[in-house]
Backbone as CSV, one residue per row, in Angstrom:
resi,resn,N_x,N_y,N_z,CA_x,CA_y,CA_z,C_x,C_y,C_z
1,MET,10.393,-2.158,-7.410,8.690,-1.637,-7.736,8.092,0.190,-6.891
2,ALA,7.623,0.470,-7.661,7.287,2.160,-6.904,6.380,2.006,-6.524
3,GLY,6.302,2.854,-5.143,4.677,2.224,-4.630,4.262,1.695,-4.143
4,TRP,5.455,0.396,-3.474,5.486,-0.442,-2.606,5.791,0.322,-0.776
5,LEU,4.386,-0.195,0.466,4.217,0.478,0.976,4.873,-0.595,2.503
6,ALA,4.549,-0.088,2.832,5.309,-0.975,3.999,4.127,-1.516,4.888
7,ARG,3.246,-2.174,4.918,1.885,-2.764,4.944,1.945,-4.115,6.245
8,GLU,0.841,-4.715,7.147,1.040,-5.996,7.325,0.942,-6.675,6.623
9,ARG,1.723,-7.834,6.216,2.100,-8.728,5.519,2.936,-8.792,4.535
10,GLN,3.385,-7.321,3.653,3.356,-7.133,3.012,5.778,-7.804,3.454
11,THR,6.730,-8.362,2.250,7.599,-9.050,2.090,8.592,-8.139,0.654
12,PHE,9.786,-8.393,1.722,10.751,-6.920,0.385,11.658,-8.120,1.081
13,PHE,13.596,-8.620,-0.167,14.751,-8.608,-0.241,15.500,-7.711,-0.845
14,ARG,16.313,-8.605,-0.372,17.993,-7.523,-1.115,17.683,-8.310,-2.492
15,VAL,18.325,-7.569,-3.500,17.827,-7.985,-4.837,18.551,-9.636,-5.046
16,ALA,18.387,-10.348,-5.947,19.429,-11.938,-5.964,21.161,-11.611,-6.622
17,GLY,21.544,-11.969,-5.722,23.277,-11.828,-5.574,23.871,-11.423,-5.120
18,GLU,23.367,-10.973,-4.015,24.258,-10.462,-2.297,24.213,-11.530,-2.329
19,ILE,24.655,-12.242,-1.361,25.708,-13.136,-0.491,24.109,-12.938,0.954
20,GLY,23.894,-13.820,1.513,22.419,-13.671,2.813,21.826,-13.257,2.356
21,SER,20.453,-13.016,0.943,19.383,-12.337,0.763,18.550,-13.030,2.246
22,HIS,18.076,-12.048,2.789,16.691,-12.578,3.104,15.413,-12.425,3.175
23,LEU,13.938,-13.203,2.733,13.289,-12.842,3.557,12.231,-11.750,4.190
24,ASN,12.152,-10.763,4.374,11.260,-9.477,5.267,10.056,-9.840,5.128
25,VAL,9.738,-9.477,6.620,8.413,-9.587,6.520,7.699,-8.836,7.502
26,VAL,6.842,-7.448,6.577,6.251,-6.658,7.838,5.125,-7.650,8.437
27,LEU,5.727,-6.927,10.022,4.531,-7.829,10.488,3.210,-6.855,11.289
28,CYS,2.850,-5.111,10.659,1.654,-4.841,11.328,1.756,-3.968,10.478
29,ASP,1.194,-2.801,9.986,0.760,-1.109,9.773,1.222,-0.444,10.378
30,PRO,1.804,0.482,10.142,2.745,2.214,10.729,2.426,2.241,11.792
31,ARG,2.363,2.779,13.128,2.244,2.649,13.788,3.389,3.431,14.625
32,ASP,2.692,3.700,15.389,4.011,5.002,16.732,4.391,3.471,18.418
33,PHE,5.700,3.286,18.461,5.841,2.775,19.147,6.767,3.719,20.055
34,PRO,6.582,2.957,21.114,7.550,3.799,22.422,9.419,4.022,21.710
35,THR,9.539,4.485,22.251,10.872,5.154,21.811,11.085,4.878,20.763
36,TYR,10.552,4.373,19.527,11.065,4.539,18.570,9.864,6.258,17.188
37,ARG,10.819,5.722,16.046,9.889,7.459,15.781,8.873,6.740,14.769
38,SER,8.494,7.239,15.130,7.037,7.379,14.669,6.441,5.873,13.165
39,GLN,5.309,5.713,13.585,5.273,5.860,12.269,5.900,4.530,11.937
40,SER,6.330,3.539,12.216,7.173,2.595,12.041,6.051,0.778,12.535
41,VAL,7.415,0.289,11.267,6.710,-1.524,11.755,7.466,-2.238,12.373
42,ILE,7.180,-2.912,12.232,8.086,-4.234,13.343,8.042,-5.520,11.435
43,VAL,9.635,-6.028,11.778,10.021,-5.911,10.423,10.916,-7.367,10.923
44,VAL,10.772,-8.505,10.178,11.414,-9.734,11.092,12.214,-10.512,9.199
45,ASP,13.268,-11.362,9.405,13.633,-12.258,8.636,13.901,-14.088,8.899
46,ILE,13.094,-14.202,7.303,12.321,-15.732,7.304,14.091,-16.360,7.112
47,CYS,14.854,-16.348,7.570,16.166,-17.891,6.907,16.291,-19.212,6.367
48,SER,17.218,-19.822,6.200,16.982,-20.756,5.576,18.283,-21.639,6.922
49,VAL,17.692,-22.663,7.142,17.266,-24.030,7.794,18.913,-24.287,7.392
50,ARG,20.463,-24.622,7.919,21.599,-24.903,8.383,22.168,-25.569,8.978
51,GLN,23.193,-26.791,9.222,23.333,-27.400,10.080,23.687,-26.940,11.476
52,THR,23.571,-25.910,11.429,24.071,-24.257,12.930,22.514,-23.987,13.857
53,TRP,23.083,-23.448,14.448,21.840,-23.780,15.445,20.753,-22.720,14.968
54,HIS,19.156,-22.620,14.560,17.913,-21.906,14.076,17.228,-22.020,15.606
55,ASP,16.270,-21.052,15.397,15.030,-20.882,16.007,14.109,-21.709,15.979
56,THR,13.357,-22.681,16.423,12.681,-24.144,16.226,11.389,-23.003,15.899
57,THR,10.624,-22.372,17.085,10.195,-21.782,17.375,8.119,-21.670,15.928
58,THR,9.609,-21.331,14.199,8.301,-21.002,13.543,9.316,-21.028,12.497
59,VAL,9.299,-22.897,12.468,9.273,-23.227,10.389,8.395,-23.432,9.528
60,VAL,9.356,-22.629,8.131,8.295,-22.019,7.274,9.236,-22.644,6.306
61,ASP,8.181,-23.108,5.184,8.285,-24.691,4.393,8.406,-23.905,3.273
62,VAL,8.255,-24.678,1.963,9.023,-24.607,0.378,6.775,-24.727,0.075
63,GLY,6.195,-23.473,-0.509,5.069,-23.672,-0.463,4.476,-22.317,-0.223
64,ASP,5.152,-22.398,1.725,4.334,-21.460,1.971,4.032,-19.578,1.553
65,HIS,6.047,-19.367,0.467,5.875,-18.268,-0.411,6.928,-18.942,-1.703
66,PRO,6.558,-17.666,-2.000,7.559,-18.542,-3.263,8.664,-17.925,-3.668
67,PHE,8.841,-17.414,-2.727,10.716,-17.495,-2.437,10.215,-17.820,-1.855
68,LEU,10.763,-19.015,-1.146,10.445,-19.724,-0.228,11.556,-21.181,-1.635
69,ARG,12.930,-21.739,-1.752,13.615,-22.053,-1.398,13.904,-23.961,-0.888
70,HIS,14.027,-23.418,0.569,13.920,-24.765,1.362,13.964,-24.634,2.558
71,ALA,14.059,-25.617,2.800,13.191,-24.822,4.460,13.712,-24.325,5.381
72,SER,12.965,-23.216,5.839,12.991,-21.759,6.722,12.489,-21.982,8.097
73,TYR,13.432,-20.359,9.108,12.717,-19.881,10.154,12.937,-18.797,9.879
74,VAL,11.800,-18.547,11.046,11.595,-16.967,11.136,13.248,-17.095,12.190
75,ASN,13.324,-15.277,12.372,14.768,-15.242,13.015,14.927,-13.839,14.206
76,TYR,13.666,-14.873,15.324,12.924,-13.689,15.983,14.290,-12.790,16.738
77,ARG,15.628,-13.241,16.958,16.921,-13.039,16.922,16.929,-11.859,16.653
78,GLN,16.127,-10.914,15.676,16.950,-9.805,14.824,15.785,-9.640,14.053
79,ALA,14.776,-9.638,15.286,12.805,-8.901,14.762,13.999,-7.309,15.274
80,ARG,12.708,-6.680,14.344,13.366,-5.200,14.493,11.805,-4.274,14.356
81,VAL,12.040,-2.981,14.340,11.333,-1.775,14.357,11.898,-1.203,13.074
82,ASP,11.487,-0.560,11.990,11.840,-0.261,10.937,10.948,0.484,11.242
83,HIS,11.003,1.777,10.470,10.745,3.749,9.918,10.445,3.145,8.855
84,ALA,8.282,2.917,8.740,7.668,2.790,6.624,8.199,3.426,6.065
85,ALA,8.226,5.046,6.264,9.223,5.213,4.605,10.154,5.431,4.752
86,ASP,10.944,5.070,5.065,12.662,5.056,5.334,12.404,3.447,4.275
87,LEU,11.498,2.336,4.551,11.858,1.101,3.448,11.601,1.586,2.754
88,GLU,10.053,2.136,2.835,8.971,2.093,1.440,10.139,2.763,0.574
89,LYS,11.997,3.810,0.841,12.388,3.977,-0.135,13.411,3.631,-0.898
90,LEU,13.245,2.732,0.386,15.062,1.708,0.012,13.766,0.213,-1.296
91,VAL,12.896,0.129,-0.756,12.105,-0.780,-1.300,11.867,-0.390,-3.138
92,GLY,13.215,-1.302,-4.183,12.137,-1.012,-5.166,13.600,0.044,-5.934
93,ALA,14.660,0.391,-4.689,15.491,1.097,-5.414,17.173,1.078,-4.487
94,ARG,17.645,1.476,-4.368,18.850,0.841,-3.285,18.769,-0.922,-3.349
95,GLY,19.197,-1.181,-4.051,18.753,-2.955,-4.275,18.045,-4.062,-3.123
96,TYR,17.458,-3.452,-3.239,15.384,-4.405,-2.013,14.382,-3.957,-3.774
97,GLU,14.293,-5.535,-3.202,13.323,-5.609,-4.423,11.877,-6.171,-3.278
98,SER,10.922,-5.458,-3.904,9.481,-6.266,-3.275,9.185,-7.210,-3.428
99,SER,8.695,-8.160,-3.113,8.179,-9.910,-3.008,6.575,-10.316,-2.718
100,GLU,5.760,-10.729,-3.055,4.373,-11.282,-2.734,4.289,-11.170,-1.108
101,PRO,2.684,-10.593,-0.926,3.039,-10.577,0.873,2.593,-12.148,0.811
102,ILE,3.034,-12.431,2.371,2.808,-13.520,2.738,1.159,-13.799,3.225
103,ASP,0.982,-14.872,3.425,-1.334,-14.472,3.990,-0.761,-14.998,5.503
104,GLN,-2.541,-14.319,5.063,-2.733,-14.028,6.896,-2.454,-15.591,8.525
105,GLU,-2.496,-16.984,6.912,-2.811,-18.246,8.090,-0.747,-17.189,8.358
106,LEU,-0.359,-17.529,7.788,1.297,-17.231,8.249,2.113,-17.064,9.297
107,LEU,1.174,-15.058,8.800,1.320,-13.866,10.162,1.107,-14.353,11.464
108,VAL,-0.265,-15.091,10.888,-0.640,-15.363,12.534,0.137,-16.067,13.506
109,ARG,1.119,-17.462,12.454,1.994,-18.478,12.549,3.215,-17.664,13.525
110,ILE,3.782,-16.484,12.391,5.137,-15.327,12.899,5.007,-15.008,13.982
111,LEU,3.262,-14.062,14.146,2.692,-13.350,15.728,3.082,-13.809,16.277
112,ARG,2.567,-15.399,16.333,2.596,-16.735,17.574,3.727,-16.825,18.270
113,GLY,4.789,-16.725,16.767,5.559,-17.907,17.377,6.631,-16.436,17.931
114,ALA,6.695,-15.493,17.197,6.908,-13.700,18.213,6.738,-13.898,19.873
115,ILE,5.916,-14.290,20.026,5.971,-13.823,21.587,6.082,-15.072,22.125
116,GLU,5.883,-17.089,21.927,6.148,-17.911,21.955,7.899,-17.950,22.725
117,SER,9.293,-17.623,20.950,10.112,-17.966,21.263,11.096,-16.328,22.206
118,ALA,11.998,-17.541,22.863,13.040,-17.212,24.131,13.790,-16.036,23.031
119,ASN,14.231,-15.614,21.464,15.131,-15.179,21.442,14.646,-13.131,21.067
120,THR,13.302,-13.711,20.879,12.179,-12.153,20.966,12.813,-11.412,21.541
121,GLN,13.335,-9.470,21.715,13.239,-9.268,22.357,11.731,-8.525,23.400
122,ARG,12.817,-8.410,23.822,11.275,-8.291,24.974,10.303,-6.611,24.704
123,ASP,11.058,-5.440,24.176,9.961,-4.703,23.605,9.112,-5.049,22.200
124,ILE,10.059,-6.140,20.886,9.163,-6.275,20.265,8.377,-7.599,20.616
125,LYS,7.937,-8.097,21.919,7.396,-9.367,22.231,6.083,-8.299,22.949
126,SER,6.199,-7.043,23.976,5.777,-5.823,24.019,4.723,-6.094,22.777
127,PHE,5.353,-5.174,21.451,5.011,-4.198,20.652,3.846,-5.346,20.131
128,ILE,3.891,-7.039,20.043,2.805,-7.219,19.238,1.785,-7.889,19.745
129,ARG,2.456,-7.914,22.062,0.864,-8.294,21.845,-0.273,-6.854,21.952
130,ASN,0.340,-5.986,21.522,-0.221,-4.759,21.790,-1.144,-4.359,20.346
131,LEU,-0.516,-4.952,19.891,-1.012,-5.165,18.204,-2.657,-5.330,17.363
């Protein structure tokens, strides 16, 4: 989709058919984070709950977002800082599509969970605390 912007609450995913397609959520508007490219965003994946290990800090249910088809969790272990302009080029091209934004309530749950989870990297926790 042309015109997608990497902004707080926006989402994207790999085009259907690719193995391991996860909903990606942008947690903040672009900003400058120490040691990262300027105007970057924090992104987390939402993954399906399987029989194997998963982070139980923030479980997301069907109905919390139209993309979700079964119980899912926020994969804080894979939280990352991405350059906003690079993401904006990928979404709508190169196999990525935008999806509906998450609501404010879910954003707050995800941000709180990022601070609580033992799996969130220290620098990501520090950035989120300062949002």
